[in-house]
KOLMI-167603 format. One record per residue (C-alpha): residue number from 1; residue in three letters; x, y, z. Coordinates in steps of 0.5 Angstrom, whole numbers, plus 500, padded with zeros to 3 digits. Each point is the difference from the previous one (the first is absolute). Example, Ala and Ser with C-alpha at 12.3 -4.5 7.8 and 13.67 -1.06 7.14 Angstrom:
resi:1&resn:ALA&x:525&y:491&z:516 $
resi:2&resn:SER&x:502&y:507&z:498 $
***
This chain:
resi:1&resn:MET&x:499&y:500&z:501 $
resi:2&resn:ILE&x:504&y:507&z:498 $
resi:3&resn:SER&x:497&y:506&z:504 $
resi:4&resn:THR&x:497&y:505&z:497 $
resi:5&resn:ARG&x:499&y:505&z:506 $
resi:6&resn:PRO&x:505&y:506&z:499 $
resi:7&resn:ARG&x:506&y:500&z:505 $
resi:8&resn:LEU&x:500&y:504&z:506 $
resi:9&resn:GLU&x:506&y:506&z:499 $
resi:10&resn:ARG&x:506&y:499&z:505 $
resi:11&resn:ALA&x:500&y:508&z:502 $
resi:12&resn:ILE&x:505&y:504&z:505 $
resi:13&resn:LEU&x:497&y:506&z:503 $
resi:14&resn:VAL&x:504&y:506&z:501 $
resi:15&resn:GLY&x:499&y:506&z:504 $
resi:16&resn:VAL&x:504&y:506&z:501 $
resi:17&resn:GLU&x:499&y:505&z:506 $
resi:18&resn:LEU&x:503&y:507&z:500 $
resi:19&resn:ARG&x:503&y:502&z:507 $
resi:20&resn:ARG&x:498&y:507&z:499 $
resi:21&resn:ARG&x:493&y:499&z:499 $
resi:22&resn:ARG&x:495&y:494&z:503 $
resi:23&resn:GLY&x:494&y:499&z:499 $
resi:24&resn:MET&x:494&y:498&z:503 $
resi:25&resn:TRP&x:501&y:493&z:499 $
resi:26&resn:ARG&x:507&y:496&z:502 $
resi:27&resn:LEU&x:503&y:497&z:495 $
resi:28&resn:SER&x:499&y:493&z:502 $
resi:29&resn:GLU&x:493&y:501&z:501 $
resi:30&resn:SER&x:500&y:503&z:492 $
resi:31&resn:LEU&x:503&y:494&z:498 $
resi:32&resn:GLN&x:495&y:496&z:504 $
resi:33&resn:GLU&x:495&y:503&z:495 $
resi:34&resn:LEU&x:504&y:500&z:494 $
resi:35&resn:ALA&x:500&y:492&z:501 $
resi:36&resn:GLU&x:493&y:499&z:501 $
resi:37&resn:LEU&x:499&y:504&z:493 $
resi:38&resn:ALA&x:505&y:496&z:497 $
resi:39&resn:ARG&x:496&y:494&z:502 $
resi:40&resn:SER&x:494&y:503&z:498 $
resi:41&resn:ALA&x:503&y:500&z:493 $
resi:42&resn:ARG&x:502&y:493&z:501 $
resi:43&resn:ALA&x:507&y:500&z:501 $
resi:44&resn:LEU&x:504&y:495&z:505 $
resi:45&resn:VAL&x:504&y:505&z:505 $
resi:46&resn:VAL&x:507&y:497&z:501 $
resi:47&resn:ASP&x:504&y:506&z:504 $
resi:48&resn:THR&x:500&y:507&z:501 $
resi:49&resn:LEU&x:505&y:505&z:501 $
resi:50&resn:SER&x:500&y:507&z:503 $
resi:51&resn:GLN&x:505&y:506&z:500 $
resi:52&resn:ARG&x:501&y:507&z:504 $
resi:53&resn:ILE&x:504&y:505&z:496 $
resi:54&resn:ASP&x:500&y:506&z:499 $
resi:55&resn:LYS&x:497&y:503&z:494 $
resi:56&resn:PRO&x:498&y:496&z:494 $
resi:57&resn:THR&x:505&y:497&z:495 $
resi:58&resn:GLN&x:500&y:499&z:492 $
resi:59&resn:ALA&x:498&y:493&z:501 $
resi:60&resn:TYR&x:496&y:500&z:507 $
resi:61&resn:LEU&x:504&y:496&z:505 $
resi:62&resn:GLY&x:508&y:501&z:501 $
resi:63&resn:LYS&x:506&y:496&z:497 $
resi:64&resn:GLY&x:500&y:496&z:506 $
resi:65&resn:LYS&x:492&y:498&z:500 $
resi:66&resn:LEU&x:501&y:498&z:493 $
resi:67&resn:GLU&x:505&y:496&z:500 $
resi:68&resn:GLU&x:497&y:496&z:507 $
resi:69&resn:LEU&x:493&y:501&z:495 $
resi:70&resn:LYS&x:504&y:496&z:494 $
resi:71&resn:ARG&x:502&y:494&z:505 $
resi:72&resn:LEU&x:493&y:500&z:503 $
resi:73&resn:ILE&x:497&y:499&z:493 $
resi:74&resn:TYR&x:505&y:493&z:498 $
resi:75&resn:ALA&x:498&y:498&z:507 $
resi:76&resn:LYS&x:493&y:501&z:500 $
resi:77&resn:ARG&x:500&y:498&z:492 $
resi:78&resn:ALA&x:495&y:507&z:500 $
resi:79&resn:SER&x:497&y:502&z:493 $
resi:80&resn:THR&x:498&y:506&z:503 $
resi:81&resn:VAL&x:501&y:506&z:504 $
resi:82&resn:ILE&x:495&y:505&z:503 $
resi:83&resn:CYS&x:503&y:507&z:503 $
resi:84&resn:ASP&x:495&y:503&z:505 $
resi:85&resn:ASP&x:500&y:507&z:496 $
resi:86&resn:GLU&x:498&y:503&z:494 $
resi:87&resn:LEU&x:507&y:500&z:496 $
resi:88&resn:THR&x:501&y:505&z:496 $
resi:89&resn:PRO&x:502&y:498&z:492 $
resi:90&resn:THR&x:507&y:500&z:501 $
resi:91&resn:GLN&x:500&y:496&z:507 $
resi:92&resn:GLN&x:497&y:494&z:496 $
resi:93&resn:ARG&x:504&y:500&z:494 $
resi:94&resn:ASN&x:506&y:501&z:505 $
resi:95&resn:LEU&x:498&y:494&z:505 $
resi:96&resn:GLU&x:498&y:496&z:493 $
resi:97&resn:LYS&x:507&y:501&z:498 $
resi:98&resn:GLU&x:503&y:499&z:506 $
resi:99&resn:LEU&x:496&y:493&z:501 $
resi:100&resn:ASP&x:502&y:498&z:493 $
resi:101&resn:GLY&x:493&y:498&z:497 $
resi:102&resn:VAL&x:496&y:498&z:507 $
resi:103&resn:LYS&x:493&y:504&z:500 $
resi:104&resn:VAL&x:499&y:506&z:504 $
resi:105&resn:ILE&x:493&y:503&z:502 $
resi:106&resn:ASP&x:498&y:505&z:505 $
resi:107&resn:ARG&x:495&y:501&z:504 $
resi:108&resn:THR&x:496&y:504&z:495 $
resi:109&resn:ALA&x:500&y:495&z:495 $
resi:110&resn:LEU&x:499&y:494&z:505 $
resi:111&resn:ILE&x:493&y:504&z:502 $
resi:112&resn:LEU&x:498&y:501&z:493 $
resi:113&resn:ASP&x:502&y:492&z:499 $
resi:114&resn:VAL&x:495&y:499&z:506 $
resi:115&resn:PHE&x:495&y:505&z:497 $
resi:116&resn:ALA&x:500&y:497&z:493 $
resi:117&resn:GLN&x:499&y:493&z:503 $
resi:118&resn:ARG&x:493&y:503&z:505 $
resi:119&resn:ALA&x:497&y:504&z:494 $
resi:120&resn:ARG&x:494&y:497&z:497 $
resi:121&resn:THR&x:495&y:505&z:497 $
resi:122&resn:LYS&x:502&y:504&z:494 $
resi:123&resn:GLU&x:501&y:507&z:505 $
resi:124&resn:GLY&x:504&y:496&z:504 $
resi:125&resn:ARG&x:504&y:497&z:495 $
resi:126&resn:LEU&x:501&y:507&z:496 $
resi:127&resn:GLN&x:502&y:504&z:506 $
resi:128&resn:VAL&x:505&y:494&z:502 $
resi:129&resn:GLU&x:503&y:501&z:492 $
resi:130&resn:LEU&x:502&y:507&z:500 $
resi:131&resn:ALA&x:503&y:500&z:507 $
resi:132&resn:GLN&x:504&y:495&z:497 $
resi:133&resn:HIS&x:501&y:504&z:493 $
resi:134&resn:GLU&x:502&y:506&z:505 $
resi:135&resn:TYR&x:505&y:496&z:504 $
resi:136&resn:LEU&x:503&y:497&z:493 $
resi:137&resn:LEU&x:502&y:506&z:496 $
resi:138&resn:PRO&x:505&y:504&z:504 $
resi:139&resn:ARG&x:504&y:492&z:500 $
resi:140&resn:LEU&x:500&y:499&z:492 $
resi:141&resn:ALA&x:507&y:503&z:500 $
resi:142&resn:GLY&x:504&y:495&z:500 $
resi:143&resn:GLN&x:496&y:494&z:498 $
resi:144&resn:TRP&x:503&y:500&z:493 $
resi:145&resn:THR&x:507&y:502&z:501 $
resi:146&resn:HIS&x:502&y:492&z:498 $
resi:147&resn:LEU&x:499&y:504&z:492 $
resi:148&resn:GLU&x:503&y:506&z:502 $
resi:149&resn:ARG&x:506&y:497&z:496 $
resi:150&resn:LEU&x:497&y:500&z:493 $
resi:151&resn:GLY&x:499&y:507&z:500 $
resi:152&resn:GLY&x:504&y:504&z:494 $
resi:153&resn:GLY&x:505&y:506&z:501 $
resi:154&resn:ILE&x:500&y:507&z:502 $
resi:155&resn:GLY&x:492&y:503&z:499 $
resi:156&resn:THR&x:498&y:493&z:499 $
resi:157&resn:ARG&x:494&y:497&z:505 $
resi:158&resn:GLY&x:502&y:492&z:502 $
resi:159&resn:PRO&x:494&y:496&z:499 $
resi:160&resn:GLY&x:500&y:499&z:508 $
resi:161&resn:GLU&x:498&y:507&z:501 $
resi:162&resn:THR&x:496&y:500&z:495 $
resi:163&resn:GLN&x:496&y:494&z:504 $
resi:164&resn:ILE&x:500&y:504&z:506 $
resi:165&resn:GLU&x:496&y:506&z:497 $
resi:166&resn:THR&x:495&y:495&z:496 $
resi:167&resn:ASP&x:499&y:497&z:507 $
resi:168&resn:ARG&x:499&y:507&z:503 $
resi:169&resn:ARG&x:495&y:502&z:495 $
resi:170&resn:LEU&x:496&y:493&z:500 $
resi:171&resn:VAL&x:500&y:500&z:508 $
resi:172&resn:ARG&x:498&y:508&z:500 $
resi:173&resn:ARG&x:494&y:499&z:495 $
resi:174&resn:ARG&x:498&y:494&z:504 $
resi:175&resn:ILE&x:499&y:505&z:506 $
resi:176&resn:GLN&x:497&y:505&z:497 $
resi:177&resn:LYS&x:495&y:494&z:498 $
resi:178&resn:LEU&x:499&y:497&z:507 $
resi:179&resn:LYS&x:499&y:507&z:502 $
resi:180&resn:SER&x:494&y:502&z:496 $
resi:181&resn:ASP&x:496&y:494&z:502 $
resi:182&resn:LEU&x:502&y:501&z:507 $
resi:183&resn:GLU&x:497&y:506&z:498 $
resi:184&resn:ASP&x:494&y:497&z:497 $
resi:185&resn:VAL&x:500&y:496&z:507 $
resi:186&resn:ARG&x:500&y:507&z:504 $
resi:187&resn:ARG&x:495&y:503&z:496 $
resi:188&resn:HIS&x:495&y:494&z:501 $
resi:189&resn:ARG&x:501&y:499&z:507 $
resi:190&resn:ALA&x:499&y:508&z:501 $
resi:191&resn:GLN&x:493&y:499&z:497 $
resi:192&resn:TYR&x:498&y:494&z:506 $
resi:193&resn:ARG&x:503&y:504&z:504 $
resi:194&resn:ALA&x:496&y:506&z:498 $
resi:195&resn:ARG&x:494&y:496&z:500 $
resi:196&resn:ARG&x:501&y:497&z:507 $
resi:197&resn:ILE&x:501&y:509&z:502 $
resi:198&resn:GLU&x:492&y:501&z:497 $
resi:199&resn:MET&x:498&y:494&z:504 $
resi:200&resn:GLU&x:503&y:503&z:507 $
resi:201&resn:VAL&x:502&y:493&z:501 $
resi:202&resn:PRO&x:508&y:501&z:505 $
resi:203&resn:VAL&x:506&y:496&z:498 $
resi:204&resn:VAL&x:505&y:496&z:505 $
resi:205&resn:SER&x:506&y:499&z:497 $
resi:206&resn:LEU&x:504&y:494&z:503 $
resi:207&resn:VAL&x:508&y:502&z:500 $
resi:208&resn:GLY&x:505&y:496&z:504 $
resi:209&resn:TYR&x:507&y:497&z:500 $
resi:210&resn:THR&x:500&y:494&z:495 $
resi:211&resn:ASN&x:498&y:494&z:504 $
resi:212&resn:ALA&x:497&y:505&z:505 $
resi:213&resn:GLY&x:493&y:495&z:498 $
resi:214&resn:LYS&x:496&y:505&z:496 $
resi:215&resn:SER&x:497&y:496&z:496 $
resi:216&resn:SER&x:499&y:494&z:506 $
resi:217&resn:LEU&x:495&y:506&z:503 $
resi:218&resn:LEU&x:498&y:502&z:494 $
resi:219&resn:ASN&x:497&y:492&z:499 $
resi:220&resn:ARG&x:497&y:500&z:507 $
resi:221&resn:LEU&x:497&y:507&z:500 $
resi:222&resn:THR&x:496&y:499&z:492 $
resi:223&resn:LYS&x:501&y:492&z:500 $
resi:224&resn:ALA&x:503&y:501&z:494 $
resi:225&resn:ASP&x:504&y:496&z:497 $
resi:226&resn:VAL&x:507&y:504&z:499 $
resi:227&resn:VAL&x:507&y:495&z:500 $
resi:228&resn:ALA&x:502&y:501&z:506 $
resi:229&resn:GLU&x:507&y:496&z:502 $
resi:230&resn:ASN&x:506&y:502&z:505 $
resi:231&resn:ARG&x:505&y:501&z:496 $
resi:232&resn:LEU&x:503&y:508&z:497 $
resi:233&resn:PHE&x:495&y:503&z:494 $
resi:234&resn:SER&x:494&y:494&z:500 $
resi:235&resn:THR&x:495&y:506&z:497 $
resi:236&resn:LEU&x:503&y:506&z:495 $
resi:237&resn:ASP&x:493&y:501&z:497 $
resi:238&resn:PRO&x:495&y:504&z:504 $
resi:239&resn:VAL&x:493&y:497&z:501 $
resi:240&resn:THR&x:495&y:504&z:502 $
resi:241&resn:ARG&x:493&y:497&z:505 $
resi:242&resn:HIS&x:494&y:503&z:503 $
resi:243&resn:ILE&x:499&y:498&z:508 $
resi:244&resn:MET&x:495&y:504&z:504 $
resi:245&resn:THR&x:502&y:502&z:507 $
resi:246&resn:PRO&x:496&y:500&z:507 $
resi:247&resn:ASP&x:497&y:506&z:498 $
resi:248&resn:GLY&x:497&y:497&z:494 $
resi:249&resn:ARG&x:505&y:505&z:496 $
resi:250&resn:ASP&x:502&y:497&z:493 $
resi:251&resn:VAL&x:508&y:500&z:500 $
resi:252&resn:LEU&x:504&y:498&z:494 $
resi:253&resn:LEU&x:506&y:497&z:502 $
resi:254&resn:THR&x:507&y:499&z:495 $
resi:255&resn:ASP&x:505&y:497&z:501 $
resi:256&resn:THR&x:508&y:503&z:497 $
resi:257&resn:VAL&x:507&y:497&z:499 $
resi:258&resn:GLY&x:503&y:499&z:506 $
resi:259&resn:PHE&x:507&y:505&z:501 $
resi:260&resn:ILE&x:506&y:498&z:502 $
resi:261&resn:GLN&x:507&y:504&z:502 $
resi:262&resn:LYS&x:504&y:502&z:495 $
resi:263&resn:LEU&x:494&y:500&z:495 $
resi:264&resn:PRO&x:503&y:503&z:493 $
resi:265&resn:THR&x:497&y:506&z:498 $
resi:266&resn:ALA&x:499&y:497&z:493 $
resi:267&resn:VAL&x:495&y:495&z:503 $
resi:268&resn:VAL&x:496&y:506&z:504 $
resi:269&resn:ALA&x:500&y:503&z:493 $
resi:270&resn:ALA&x:498&y:494&z:497 $
resi:271&resn:PHE&x:494&y:499&z:504 $
resi:272&resn:ARG&x:498&y:507&z:500 $
resi:273&resn:ALA&x:493&y:498&z:497 $
resi:274&resn:THR&x:498&y:495&z:506 $
resi:275&resn:LEU&x:504&y:504&z:506 $
resi:276&resn:GLU&x:495&y:505&z:498 $
resi:277&resn:GLU&x:494&y:496&z:503 $
resi:278&resn:VAL&x:503&y:502&z:506 $
resi:279&resn:GLN&x:501&y:508&z:498 $
resi:280&resn:GLU&x:492&y:499&z:499 $
resi:281&resn:SER&x:499&y:497&z:506 $
resi:282&resn:THR&x:496&y:502&z:506 $
resi:283&resn:LEU&x:503&y:497&z:505 $
resi:284&resn:VAL&x:507&y:496&z:500 $
resi:285&resn:LEU&x:500&y:493&z:504 $
resi:286&resn:HIS&x:508&y:499&z:502 $
resi:287&resn:VAL&x:500&y:492&z:501 $
resi:288&resn:LEU&x:507&y:499&z:504 $
resi:289&resn:ASP&x:502&y:494&z:502 $
resi:290&resn:ILE&x:502&y:500&z:508 $
resi:291&resn:THR&x:503&y:493&z:501 $
resi:292&resn:HIS&x:506&y:503&z:495 $
resi:293&resn:PRO&x:506&y:503&z:504 $
resi:294&resn:ASN&x:501&y:505&z:495 $
resi:295&resn:ALA&x:492&y:503&z:501 $
resi:296&resn:ALA&x:502&y:506&z:501 $
resi:297&resn:GLN&x:505&y:501&z:495 $
resi:298&resn:MET&x:495&y:498&z:495 $
resi:299&resn:ALA&x:495&y:505&z:502 $
resi:300&resn:ASP&x:505&y:506&z:499 $
resi:301&resn:VAL&x:501&y:496&z:493 $
resi:302&resn:VAL&x:492&y:501&z:498 $
resi:303&resn:ASP&x:500&y:507&z:503 $
resi:304&resn:GLY&x:506&y:501&z:496 $
resi:305&resn:ILE&x:497&y:498&z:494 $
resi:306&resn:LEU&x:493&y:502&z:502 $
resi:307&resn:ALA&x:503&y:508&z:500 $
resi:308&resn:GLU&x:504&y:498&z:493 $
resi:309&resn:LEU&x:492&y:499&z:498 $
resi:310&resn:GLY&x:498&y:506&z:503 $
resi:311&resn:VAL&x:495&y:497&z:504 $
resi:312&resn:SER&x:503&y:501&z:506 $
resi:313&resn:ASP&x:494&y:505&z:502 $
resi:314&resn:LYS&x:495&y:494&z:499 $
resi:315&resn:PRO&x:497&y:498&z:507 $
resi:316&resn:ARG&x:503&y:493&z:501 $
resi:317&resn:LEU&x:497&y:495&z:505 $
resi:318&resn:LEU&x:505&y:495&z:502 $
resi:319&resn:ALA&x:498&y:492&z:500 $
resi:320&resn:LEU&x:507&y:496&z:505 $
resi:321&resn:ASN&x:499&y:494&z:496 $
resi:322&resn:LYS&x:501&y:492&z:502 $
resi:323&resn:VAL&x:499&y:500&z:507 $
resi:324&resn:ASP&x:498&y:493&z:500 $
resi:325&resn:LEU&x:508&y:498&z:499 $
resi:326&resn:LEU&x:502&y:505&z:506 $
resi:327&resn:ASP&x:499&y:494&z:506 $
resi:328&resn:GLU&x:504&y:495&z:496 $
resi:329&resn:HIS&x:505&y:502&z:496 $
resi:330&resn:VAL&x:502&y:508&z:503 $
resi:331&resn:ASP&x:504&y:502&z:506 $
resi:332&resn:ALA&x:500&y:504&z:506 $
resi:333&resn:GLU&x:503&y:505&z:496 $
resi:334&resn:THR&x:497&y:500&z:494 $
resi:335&resn:LEU&x:493&y:501&z:503 $
resi:336&resn:ASN&x:503&y:505&z:504 $
resi:337&resn:ARG&x:502&y:504&z:494 $
resi:338&resn:ALA&x:494&y:498&z:496 $
resi:339&resn:LEU&x:496&y:503&z:506 $
resi:340&resn:HIS&x:503&y:507&z:501 $
resi:341&resn:LEU&x:500&y:500&z:492 $
resi:342&resn:ALA&x:492&y:500&z:501 $
resi:343&resn:ASP&x:500&y:504&z:506 $
resi:344&resn:GLY&x:505&y:506&z:497 $
resi:345&resn:GLU&x:498&y:505&z:495 $
resi:346&resn:LEU&x:497&y:495&z:495 $
resi:347&resn:GLY&x:494&y:496&z:504 $
resi:348&resn:GLY&x:495&y:495&z:496 $
resi:349&resn:VAL&x:497&y:494&z:501 $
resi:350&resn:PHE&x:503&y:493&z:502 $
resi:351&resn:THR&x:497&y:495&z:495 $
resi:352&resn:SER&x:501&y:493&z:498 $
resi:353&resn:ALA&x:498&y:499&z:492 $
resi:354&resn:GLU&x:502&y:492&z:501 $
resi:355&resn:THR&x:495&y:500&z:507 $
resi:356&resn:GLY&x:495&y:506&z:498 $
resi:357&resn:THR&x:502&y:503&z:507 $
resi:358&resn:GLY&x:499&y:507&z:500 $
resi:359&resn:LEU&x:496&y:501&z:494 $
resi:360&resn:ASP&x:494&y:503&z:503 $
resi:361&resn:ALA&x:504&y:506&z:503 $
resi:362&resn:LEU&x:504&y:501&z:494 $
resi:363&resn:LEU&x:493&y:500&z:496 $
resi:364&resn:ARG&x:497&y:506&z:506 $
resi:365&resn:GLU&x:507&y:503&z:499 $
resi:366&resn:ILE&x:498&y:501&z:493 $
resi:367&resn:ASP&x:494&y:502&z:501 $
resi:368&resn:ALA&x:502&y:505&z:505 $
resi:369&resn:ALA&x:505&y:503&z:496 $
resi:370&resn:LEU&x:496&y:501&z:494 $
resi:371&resn:SER&x:494&y:503&z:505 $
resi:372&resn:SER&x:506&y:505&z:501 $
resi:373&resn:GLN&x:502&y:501&z:492 $
resi:374&resn:ASP&x:492&y:502&z:499 $
resi:375&resn:GLU&x:500&y:505&z:506 $
resi:376&resn:LEU&x:506&y:503&z:497 $
resi:377&resn:GLN&x:498&y:500&z:492 $
resi:378&resn:ASP&x:496&y:508&z:502 $
resi:379&resn:MET&x:506&y:502&z:503 $
resi:380&resn:PRO&x:503&y:505&z:495 $
resi:381&resn:GLN&x:508&y:497&z:502 $
resi:382&resn:LEU&x:502&y:494&z:502 $
resi:383&resn:PRO&x:506&y:501&z:505 $
resi:384&resn:ASP&x:508&y:498&z:498 $
resi:385&resn:GLY&x:504&y:495&z:503 $
resi:386&resn:ALA&x:501&y:493&z:500 $
resi:387&resn:GLY&x:494&y:495&z:500 $
resi:388&resn:THR&x:495&y:498&z:505 $
resi:389&resn:TYR&x:500&y:493&z:503 $
resi:390&resn:GLY&x:495&y:497&z:504 $
resi:391&resn:ARG&x:500&y:498&z:507 $
resi:392&resn:LEU&x:503&y:493&z:504 $
resi:393&resn:ARG&x:495&y:495&z:499 $
resi:394&resn:VAL&x:500&y:493&z:502 $
***
């Protein structure tokens, strides 16, 4: 028997931390998340390598670490190196040259690969393809350098350079076509939103870090059948379902693409048509996995992306999700951190999409938030500042 199952790529994860510019996440935590992304892309992680340096290098790693990486690739029989940052085109070319043919991809390319696997609808595939082409365009240089030596003398253009220009023209043309198609999607969505506004049906957008449980929460509240799995980016395409609140109010719940740290700008831009659902919503429901050790950092990532989308002033309610896992899987330190987060400036409702715990309280808070919005509609101007969160409920 000959197996037709594709072989798993043996990948080594590589991360760099600048000594003078530490982020919210420790390098080890960021590499752990990168490993989850790699597994989602069906790669077998065989080892990791990290380095702290003073400033970025032209090959991402310092010389000593490059030699260590070469030995590690040979020892582990690795076929792919995945970097935890978005590489510049120069860094990627230099690193591939140093590693002599081993495939090098960065975090952005990995995220786009996972997105491409998850996209199911035409809109989702358009958005992923646009992000992929915009990522590819500045990286075309060097793809045809093996042909440059065939070029003529002074004043002539070699076929390698001609091929690069041809590829750039094709990619730019495809990008324009994709943007045009997505503009049609935008107009189509705008018509639906206008109809909802006419019907005066409030829209609650579910946002949150990837794998926080947004789709599971939507399924539990609306009895929908949205794909919900314990993995990163299990759902890309927006889904809207109807619910009735305890006060008898008709509400539309919209699930959106999950966020992640170091989310590439090209991805945010490509998913603009989808994320506009958040901009036009009445209330933003932020779903947070309180069992995760980096819950506070995840909340900061979501806040930053919402600010980038221009919706920081939207009324917000926080669902502290996966409370059913606290007793069994979370130690006292993590629980105290989650409780501090819930009792601080965020506030919110403890929920479990798995067991249904806290969902009645969540619906009551949604009712209260929407009632407050109704009262504010007659006011001439809304107050400035960050979005408001509901009170803590269990």
